[in-house]
C-alpha positions as CSV (number, residue, x, y, z in Angstrom):
1,M,12.2,27.0,-27.0
2,E,14.5,24.2,-28.2
3,T,14.0,22.9,-31.7
4,R,13.1,19.3,-32.5
5,H,16.8,18.4,-33.2
6,S,18.4,20.1,-30.2
7,Y,17.4,17.5,-27.6
8,K,20.0,15.0,-26.5
9,Y,17.6,12.6,-24.8
10,F,14.0,11.4,-25.3
11,V,11.9,9.3,-22.9
12,Q,9.2,6.8,-23.7
13,V,6.6,7.0,-20.9
14,I,3.8,5.0,-19.4
15,L,0.7,7.1,-18.9
16,P,-2.1,6.1,-16.5
17,L,-4.5,5.7,-19.4
18,A,-5.6,2.7,-21.5
19,L,-3.5,3.7,-24.5
20,P,-2.5,1.2,-27.2
21,K,1.1,2.5,-27.4
22,L,3.7,4.4,-25.4
23,Y,4.4,8.0,-26.2
24,T,7.8,9.7,-26.5
25,Y,8.6,13.1,-24.9
26,A,11.7,15.3,-25.3
27,V,13.9,16.0,-22.3
28,P,15.0,19.6,-21.9
29,T,18.8,19.9,-21.4
30,N,18.4,21.2,-17.9
31,L,16.7,17.8,-16.9
32,D,19.2,15.5,-18.7
33,H,20.8,14.6,-15.4
34,A,17.6,13.8,-13.7
35,I,16.0,11.2,-15.9
36,K,16.1,7.6,-14.9
37,I,14.0,4.6,-15.8
38,G,11.2,4.2,-13.2
39,C,11.1,7.9,-12.2
40,R,7.9,9.9,-12.5
41,V,7.7,12.8,-14.9
42,E,5.0,15.4,-15.3
43,V,3.8,15.6,-18.9
44,Q,1.0,17.3,-20.9
45,F,-1.1,14.9,-22.9
46,G,-3.8,16.4,-25.0
47,K,-4.4,20.2,-25.0
48,Q,-4.5,21.0,-21.3
49,K,-4.4,17.7,-19.3
50,L,-1.4,17.1,-17.0
51,Y,-0.5,13.6,-16.0
52,T,2.2,11.8,-14.0
53,A,3.9,9.2,-16.2
54,I,6.6,6.6,-15.5
55,I,9.8,6.6,-17.7
56,H,9.8,3.3,-19.5
57,A,12.8,3.8,-21.7
58,I,15.5,6.4,-22.5
59,S,16.7,7.0,-26.0
60,Q,18.7,9.5,-28.1
61,H,16.4,9.0,-31.1
62,A,13.4,11.3,-31.7
63,P,10.2,9.8,-33.0
64,T,9.9,10.1,-36.8
65,D,6.1,10.4,-37.1
66,Y,5.4,13.3,-34.7
67,I,7.2,16.2,-32.9
68,P,7.4,15.3,-29.2
69,K,6.4,17.6,-26.4
70,E,8.8,18.3,-23.6
71,I,8.5,16.7,-20.2
72,L,7.6,19.5,-17.7
73,A,9.4,18.1,-14.6
74,V,11.0,15.1,-13.1
75,L,9.3,14.3,-9.8
76,D,11.7,11.8,-8.2
77,E,15.3,11.9,-7.4
78,Q,15.4,8.1,-7.5
79,P,13.1,5.6,-9.3
80,I,10.0,4.6,-7.4
81,V,9.5,1.7,-9.9
82,T,12.3,-0.8,-10.5
83,E,13.4,-2.1,-13.9
84,T,12.4,-5.5,-12.7
85,Q,8.9,-4.2,-12.0
86,I,8.7,-2.6,-15.5
87,S,9.6,-6.0,-17.0
88,F,6.9,-7.6,-14.9
89,W,4.4,-4.9,-16.1
90,N,5.4,-5.6,-19.7
91,W,4.7,-9.3,-19.2
92,M,1.4,-8.7,-17.5
93,A,0.1,-6.3,-20.2
94,S,1.1,-8.9,-22.9
95,Y,-0.2,-12.0,-21.1
96,Y,-3.5,-10.5,-19.9
97,M,-4.1,-8.5,-23.1
98,C,-4.3,-5.0,-21.6
99,T,-2.3,-1.8,-21.8
100,L,0.7,-0.8,-19.7
101,G,-1.4,2.1,-18.5
102,D,-3.9,-0.4,-17.0
103,V,-1.1,-2.2,-15.2
104,M,0.3,1.1,-13.9
105,N,-3.1,2.1,-12.5
106,A,-3.4,-1.2,-10.7
107,A,0.2,-1.2,-9.5
108,L,0.8,2.2,-8.1
109,P,-0.8,3.7,-4.9
110,A,-3.0,6.7,-5.8
111,F,-0.6,9.2,-4.2
112,F,2.0,8.3,-6.9
113,K,-0.4,9.1,-9.6
114,L,-0.7,12.8,-9.3
115,D,-4.2,14.2,-10.2
116,S,-4.7,16.7,-12.9
117,E,-7.6,18.5,-11.2
118,T,-9.5,21.2,-12.9
119,S,-9.6,24.4,-10.8
120,F,-11.4,27.7,-11.5
121,V,-10.2,31.2,-11.0
122,K,-12.0,34.5,-11.2
123,N,-11.4,36.8,-14.1
124,P,-10.2,40.0,-12.4
125,F,-11.0,42.2,-15.4
126,N,-14.6,41.3,-15.8
127,E,-17.1,43.0,-13.5
128,V,-20.0,40.6,-12.5
129,D,-23.6,41.8,-12.9
130,I,-25.4,39.5,-10.5
131,L,-28.7,40.3,-12.2
132,E,-27.4,38.4,-15.3
133,L,-26.5,35.3,-13.2
134,S,-28.7,32.3,-12.3
135,D,-28.8,31.2,-8.7
136,D,-26.2,28.5,-9.3
137,E,-23.9,30.8,-11.2
138,Y,-24.1,33.4,-8.4
139,L,-23.1,30.8,-5.8
140,I,-20.0,29.9,-7.8
141,A,-19.0,33.5,-8.5
142,E,-19.6,34.4,-4.9
143,A,-17.3,31.6,-3.7
144,L,-14.5,33.0,-5.8
145,N,-14.9,36.4,-4.1
146,H,-13.7,34.7,-0.9
147,Q,-10.9,32.5,-2.2
148,D,-8.4,32.6,-5.0
149,E,-9.6,29.4,-6.7
150,I,-12.0,26.5,-6.3
151,S,-11.9,23.0,-7.5
152,L,-14.5,20.9,-9.3
153,K,-15.1,19.1,-5.9
154,D,-15.7,22.5,-4.2
155,V,-18.3,23.3,-6.9
156,V,-20.1,20.1,-6.2
157,L,-20.2,20.9,-2.5
158,I,-21.4,24.4,-3.1
159,L,-24.2,23.5,-5.4
160,Q,-25.1,20.2,-3.7
161,K,-25.8,18.8,-7.1
162,K,-24.4,16.0,-9.2
163,S,-24.7,17.8,-12.5
164,I,-22.8,21.1,-12.4
165,S,-21.7,21.5,-16.1
166,K,-24.5,23.9,-17.1
167,P,-23.7,26.8,-14.7
168,L,-19.9,26.3,-15.2
169,K,-20.2,26.3,-19.0
170,S,-22.3,29.5,-18.8
171,L,-19.7,31.3,-16.5
172,L,-16.9,30.2,-18.8
173,E,-18.7,31.5,-21.9
174,K,-19.4,34.8,-20.1
175,K,-15.7,35.0,-19.3
176,I,-16.5,35.5,-15.6
177,I,-14.2,32.5,-14.6
178,Y,-11.2,30.8,-16.2
179,V,-10.0,27.2,-16.0
180,K,-6.8,26.7,-14.2
181,E,-5.0,23.4,-14.4
182,T,-3.1,22.4,-11.3
183,L,-0.9,19.3,-10.6
184,D,-0.5,18.7,-6.8
185,E,1.2,15.8,-5.1
186,K,-1.0,14.9,-2.3
187,Y,1.3,12.6,-0.2
188,K,3.2,14.3,2.6
189,P,5.1,12.5,5.3
190,K,3.3,12.4,8.7
191,V,5.0,14.8,11.2
192,E,4.5,14.8,14.9
193,I,6.0,17.0,17.7
194,F,8.2,15.3,20.3
195,V,9.2,16.7,23.7
196,Q,12.4,16.1,25.6
197,L,14.2,17.8,28.5
198,H,16.2,20.9,27.7
199,E,20.0,20.5,27.8
200,S,20.2,22.8,30.8
201,Q,18.1,20.4,32.9
202,Y,20.8,17.9,33.8
203,E,19.8,17.8,37.5
204,L,16.2,16.7,38.0
205,R,16.1,17.8,41.7
206,N,16.6,21.4,40.6
207,T,14.1,20.9,37.8
208,F,11.3,19.9,40.3
209,N,12.1,23.0,42.3
210,L,11.4,25.1,39.3
211,V,7.8,23.7,39.0
212,S,7.0,23.2,42.6
213,K,4.6,26.1,42.7
214,S,2.4,24.7,39.9
215,E,0.7,21.4,40.4
216,K,-0.1,21.1,36.6
217,Q,3.6,21.8,35.7
218,E,4.7,19.2,38.2
219,N,2.2,16.7,36.8
220,L,3.6,17.3,33.4
221,L,7.2,16.7,34.5
222,V,6.2,13.5,36.3
223,A,4.3,12.2,33.3
224,Y,7.4,12.9,31.1
225,I,9.7,11.0,33.4
226,E,7.3,8.0,33.3
227,L,7.0,8.1,29.5
228,S,10.7,8.7,28.8
229,K,11.9,5.5,30.4
230,K,12.1,3.8,27.0
231,N,12.9,6.9,24.9
232,K,14.0,10.4,25.9
233,S,11.8,11.9,23.1
234,V,8.1,11.7,24.0
235,K,5.2,12.5,21.7
236,R,3.6,15.7,22.7
237,A,0.0,14.4,22.4
238,E,0.8,11.4,24.6
239,L,2.5,13.5,27.2
240,L,-0.4,16.0,27.5
241,K,-2.9,13.2,27.6
242,K,-1.1,11.3,30.4
243,A,-0.5,14.5,32.4
244,G,-4.1,15.7,31.9
245,V,-3.0,19.3,31.1
246,S,-3.4,21.7,28.2
247,A,-0.7,22.7,25.7
248,D,-0.4,26.1,27.5
249,V,1.2,24.3,30.5
250,L,3.8,22.8,28.2
251,K,4.4,26.2,26.5
252,S,5.2,27.6,30.0
253,L,7.8,24.9,30.6
254,I,9.4,25.5,27.2
255,K,9.7,29.2,28.0
256,K,11.4,28.2,31.3
257,E,13.8,26.1,29.2
258,I,12.8,22.9,31.0
259,F,11.5,21.3,27.9
260,K,12.2,21.7,24.2
261,T,10.3,20.3,21.2
262,E,11.2,19.1,17.7
263,E,9.3,17.8,14.7
264,K,9.9,14.3,13.5
265,T,8.6,12.3,10.5
266,V,6.8,9.2,11.9
267,D,5.2,6.1,10.4
268,R,1.5,6.1,9.9
269,I,1.6,2.3,10.3
270,S,1.9,1.3,13.9
271,K,4.4,-1.4,14.7
272,S,3.4,-4.1,17.2
273,E,5.7,-4.9,20.0
274,I,7.8,-7.9,19.1
275,E,7.6,-10.4,21.9
276,N,10.1,-13.2,22.7
277,L,10.1,-15.9,20.1
278,T,7.4,-18.5,20.5
279,E,8.8,-22.0,20.9
280,Y,7.3,-24.7,18.8
281,E,8.3,-28.1,17.7
282,L,7.6,-29.5,14.3
283,S,6.2,-33.1,14.1
284,I,8.2,-35.8,12.3
285,E,5.9,-35.5,9.3
286,Q,6.3,-31.8,9.2
287,K,10.1,-32.1,9.4
288,D,10.0,-34.6,6.5
289,A,7.8,-32.2,4.5
290,L,10.1,-29.3,5.1
291,S,13.1,-31.4,3.9
292,K,11.2,-32.4,0.8
293,I,10.3,-28.8,0.0
294,N,13.9,-27.7,0.3
295,N,15.1,-30.6,-1.9
296,F,12.6,-29.6,-4.5
297,F,13.8,-26.0,-4.4
298,L,17.2,-27.2,-5.5
299,E,15.7,-28.0,-8.9
300,K,12.3,-26.3,-9.1
301,D,11.0,-22.8,-8.5
302,V,7.4,-23.9,-7.5
303,V,6.3,-26.4,-4.9
304,L,2.7,-27.3,-4.1
305,L,2.1,-28.1,-0.4
306,H,-1.1,-30.2,-0.3
307,G,-1.9,-30.4,3.4
308,I,-5.2,-31.3,5.0
309,T,-6.9,-28.7,7.3
310,S,-5.0,-28.2,10.6
311,S,-2.0,-30.2,9.3
312,G,0.3,-27.3,10.3
313,K,1.1,-25.7,7.0
314,T,1.6,-22.4,8.6
315,L,4.4,-23.7,10.8
316,L,6.2,-24.8,7.7
317,Y,5.7,-21.4,6.2
318,I,7.2,-19.8,9.3
319,D,10.3,-22.0,9.1
320,L,10.8,-21.2,5.4
321,I,10.4,-17.4,6.2
322,K,13.0,-17.7,9.0
323,E,15.4,-19.3,6.5
324,Q,15.0,-16.4,4.0
325,I,15.3,-13.7,6.6
326,A,18.5,-15.2,7.8
327,K,19.8,-14.8,4.2
328,G,18.7,-11.1,4.1
329,K,15.9,-11.9,1.6
330,Q,12.4,-10.5,1.4
331,V,9.3,-12.6,1.7
332,L,5.8,-12.1,0.3
333,Y,3.0,-14.0,2.1
334,L,-0.2,-13.8,0.0
335,L,-3.6,-14.4,1.5
336,P,-7.0,-14.4,-0.3
337,E,-8.9,-12.7,2.4
338,I,-7.6,-9.7,4.5
339,A,-10.0,-10.6,7.3
340,L,-7.6,-13.5,8.1
341,T,-4.5,-11.3,8.6
342,A,-4.9,-10.0,12.2
343,Q,-4.3,-13.2,14.1
344,L,-1.6,-14.3,11.6
345,V,0.3,-11.0,11.9
346,Q,0.4,-11.4,15.7
347,R,1.7,-14.9,15.3
348,L,4.3,-14.1,12.7
349,E,5.6,-11.0,14.6
350,K,6.1,-13.1,17.8
351,I,8.3,-15.5,15.8
352,V,10.0,-13.7,12.9
353,G,9.7,-10.0,13.7
354,N,7.9,-7.0,12.2
355,V,5.4,-7.7,9.4
356,A,4.1,-5.1,7.0
357,V,0.5,-5.5,5.8
358,Y,-0.4,-4.3,2.4
359,H,-3.9,-4.2,0.8
360,S,-6.5,-1.9,-0.7
361,K,-8.3,-1.2,2.7
362,F,-5.3,0.8,3.9
363,N,-5.4,4.5,3.1
364,N,-3.1,5.8,0.4
365,A,-0.6,7.4,2.8
366,E,0.0,4.1,4.6
367,R,0.4,2.3,1.2
368,V,3.0,4.8,0.1
369,E,5.0,4.3,3.3
370,I,5.0,0.5,2.8
371,W,5.9,0.9,-0.8
372,N,8.9,3.0,0.1
373,K,10.1,0.6,2.8
374,V,9.9,-2.4,0.5
375,L,11.8,-0.3,-2.2
376,S,14.5,0.5,0.3
377,N,14.7,-3.1,1.5
378,E,13.9,-1.9,5.0
379,T,10.8,-4.2,5.2
380,K,11.5,-7.9,4.9
381,I,8.1,-9.6,5.4
382,I,5.0,-8.4,3.6
383,L,1.6,-9.9,4.2
384,G,-1.0,-8.9,1.7
385,A,-3.7,-9.5,-0.8
386,R,-3.2,-9.9,-4.6
387,S,-2.1,-6.3,-5.2
388,S,1.0,-7.0,-3.1
389,V,2.7,-8.6,-6.2
390,F,3.2,-5.1,-7.6
391,L,5.4,-4.0,-4.7
392,P,9.0,-2.8,-5.6
393,F,10.9,-5.7,-4.1
394,K,14.7,-5.3,-4.0
395,N,15.7,-8.8,-2.8
396,L,12.8,-11.2,-3.0
397,G,13.6,-14.7,-1.9
398,L,10.2,-16.4,-1.4
399,I,6.5,-16.0,-2.1
400,I,3.9,-18.0,-0.2
401,V,0.5,-18.3,-1.7
402,D,-1.8,-19.6,1.0
403,E,-5.1,-21.1,0.0
404,E,-3.8,-21.0,-3.6
405,H,-7.1,-22.4,-5.0
406,D,-9.2,-19.4,-3.8
407,A,-11.1,-17.5,-6.4
408,S,-10.2,-14.2,-4.7
409,Y,-6.8,-14.3,-6.3
410,K,-8.4,-13.6,-9.7
411,Q,-8.9,-9.9,-10.5
412,Q,-12.2,-9.5,-12.4
413,E,-12.6,-5.7,-12.9
414,P,-11.0,-3.5,-14.0
415,A,-8.1,-4.5,-16.3
416,P,-5.6,-6.1,-15.8
417,R,-7.7,-9.2,-15.1
418,Y,-4.8,-11.1,-13.7
419,Q,-4.6,-14.3,-11.7
420,C,-2.4,-13.4,-8.7
421,R,-1.1,-16.9,-8.2
422,D,0.1,-17.2,-11.8
423,A,1.6,-13.7,-11.7
424,A,3.5,-14.6,-8.6
425,I,4.9,-17.6,-10.3
426,Y,6.2,-15.4,-13.1
427,L,7.5,-12.9,-10.6
428,V,9.8,-15.3,-8.7
429,K,11.5,-16.3,-12.0
430,Q,12.5,-12.7,-12.4
431,Y,14.0,-12.6,-9.0
432,Q,15.4,-16.1,-9.1
433,A,13.3,-16.7,-6.0
434,K,11.0,-19.6,-4.9
435,I,7.3,-20.0,-4.5
436,I,5.2,-22.4,-2.4
437,L,1.5,-22.9,-3.1
438,G,-0.4,-24.2,-0.1
439,S,-3.9,-25.6,0.0
440,A,-6.0,-28.4,1.5
441,T,-8.0,-28.5,-1.8
442,P,-5.5,-27.5,-4.6
443,S,-6.7,-26.0,-7.8
444,I,-7.0,-28.3,-10.8
445,E,-4.2,-26.4,-12.6
446,S,-1.8,-26.5,-9.7
447,Y,-2.4,-30.2,-9.0
448,S,-2.1,-31.1,-12.7
449,N,1.3,-29.3,-12.8
450,A,2.4,-31.2,-9.7
451,Q,1.3,-34.5,-11.1
452,T,3.3,-33.9,-14.3
453,E,6.3,-32.9,-12.2
454,K,6.3,-29.3,-13.4
455,Y,5.9,-28.4,-9.8
456,G,7.2,-30.2,-6.7
457,L,4.5,-31.9,-4.7
458,V,4.6,-32.3,-0.9
459,K,1.8,-33.8,1.1
460,L,0.7,-33.5,4.8
461,N,-1.9,-36.1,5.6
462,T,-2.0,-35.9,9.4
463,R,-3.5,-33.1,11.6
464,F,-1.0,-31.4,13.7
465,G,-1.0,-32.2,17.4
466,E,-3.1,-35.3,16.9
467,V,-6.3,-33.1,16.6
468,Q,-9.3,-35.3,15.8
469,T,-11.1,-34.9,12.5
470,P,-14.5,-33.5,13.1
471,E,-17.5,-35.8,12.9
472,I,-19.7,-35.1,9.8
473,N,-23.5,-35.5,10.1
474,F,-26.0,-35.3,7.2
475,I,-29.2,-33.7,8.1
476,S,-32.4,-33.8,6.0
477,L,-33.8,-30.3,6.2
478,T,-37.0,-31.5,4.6
479,E,-37.7,-34.1,7.2
480,A,-36.6,-31.8,10.0
481,N,-39.0,-29.1,8.8
482,K,-41.9,-31.6,8.6
483,K,-41.3,-32.7,12.2
484,K,-40.8,-29.1,13.3
485,K,-37.3,-29.9,14.5
486,L,-35.5,-27.6,12.1
487,R,-34.4,-25.1,14.7
488,T,-33.2,-27.7,17.1
489,E,-31.3,-29.6,14.4
490,L,-29.6,-26.4,13.3
491,R,-28.6,-25.5,16.9
492,F,-27.2,-29.0,17.3
493,S,-25.3,-28.7,14.0
494,C,-23.8,-25.3,15.0
495,A,-22.8,-26.8,18.4
496,M,-21.1,-29.7,16.7
497,K,-19.1,-27.3,14.5
498,Y,-18.1,-25.1,17.4
499,N,-16.9,-28.1,19.5
500,T,-14.7,-29.4,16.7
501,H,-12.7,-26.1,16.4
C-alpha cells in the first residue's frame, strides 16, 4: 500500500450524489497514464459503497484536511464527458443553485452511471438449520443453494414483498449470508449475426446444384440472393424469416461451406432511408427573414424569430441547418414535446439527411449510442427534448429552440431545475455558436430582450403559401346548453377547426 506522500497525481471527482463539495482521490502509479479529465473512475465512498465518478480536475497536490482513498479503476480509455461540458455543468450548478452531482445525474445516461448493487452470498462455513429459519428466511437461503449470489432485486421477486429488510437482517446476524458489493457496467453493444456466401461459392450455378435436392435449402439460397442485392452481408434473422426455414437449415449450408457467418456490432437506433431531397421554394418574405437572421448573426449570438402560425418558420430552420452541415458543424434542434418529432424527423431526413432523436423515452442503450455518436462527431443533427443540451457536442454550430415560450422547457423536479432555453443560450457562447428562438407567441423574457436589442428580432407576418387564417367563432355554452344545442354546436366547432387545418 502506497503512503500518503508517494502518489504523483490526485483527482478531484464528481460523484452522482448531492454533495456540497468535490472529493479528492489518490491515483495509484499504475493508473497515472490512464487518467484524463472527463473519464469515469470507480471509487469507494463511505464504508462499502462503490460509485462511478467523473474526473473534474487533476492535480499533484494532496488534500491537507484528510488522507485520500485510492481510485480503484479507470473505466474509459477516452473521456466520455468533454471539458466544455464540465464547464457547462459548473455554470449550471452555480446558476441554478444545485450540486455538480445533481447535474451529473441529469446529464448522463443511466448506463454511464454504474450501479453499486448489493448482492448476497452464502456463508459456506455455516450449516443452516432450517428449523431456526422463518418462511421468508428459508426462501432466501434456499435460493442461494441454487445460485452463487442473489441481488436485492432477486430477493424482492422471491418474497413478493416490498419490505424485505427483516429477514435479510436476521440472516446477516446469524451469519448465514454475507453482503457482497458488485459494480457492473450494464451497457453492452448490440451484436447481430450476419450471413454471406462462403469464398468457395464464386459460381452460383454450381451452388444451386449443391442444394437442388432440398427445397428448404434452395429457398434459403434464393432468399439470400434477393436480400443481398444491396449488401452481401445479410442479417441471419431476416434471412430465415424471408426463407421461412429454421436455423438448422442454415447450419447445414454452413457445414457444406455454402454460407459463413460473422458477428457485427449494430445500432439499436434504426436509420430511415434517406430519400431524394425535397424541393421547396422560400417566399419573398421568408428569404428576407433568412437574410436578416444571417445579418444579425454577424453581431449577435441570439435571434428571436417571431412568426405567426403557419408562416413557414420550419423552412427557415431547414435552410439554416443546411448551412451549418455544409460547414461540418453540428446542429441541435430542440422541441418541447417529443410527440411532435415523428413527422418532423421524416421531413428533415428527406432534406438534410439522417437525424438522431434523443429524449428520456428512449431506452438507456439507445441513449448511450447517440451519446457516443455525438461525441465522435459522427452525428450532425440532433432532434431532442430539454435533456439534449447535455450531449457531448464536438463542433456545435447552431441551436434551434422551437416554441421557445413553452413551459415544458423548464425542469421542475428533480434538481437541477433548469430552464433549457436559457441553458442553451449559455451553451452556444461556450462553442461560439448561434441560437435561434422561434415562436408565434414569444415569452415575455425573450421578447423584452429582443426589444432592447440584446437579441436580434425577425418577424414573419404572412402565412406561407397564402393559407387563409381560420375563422374564429365565439360560442356561448350557457345559451347552447339552455337551448339543448350544445352537442350540435360542439360538433360544428370541431368541424370548423378540422376544415381550417
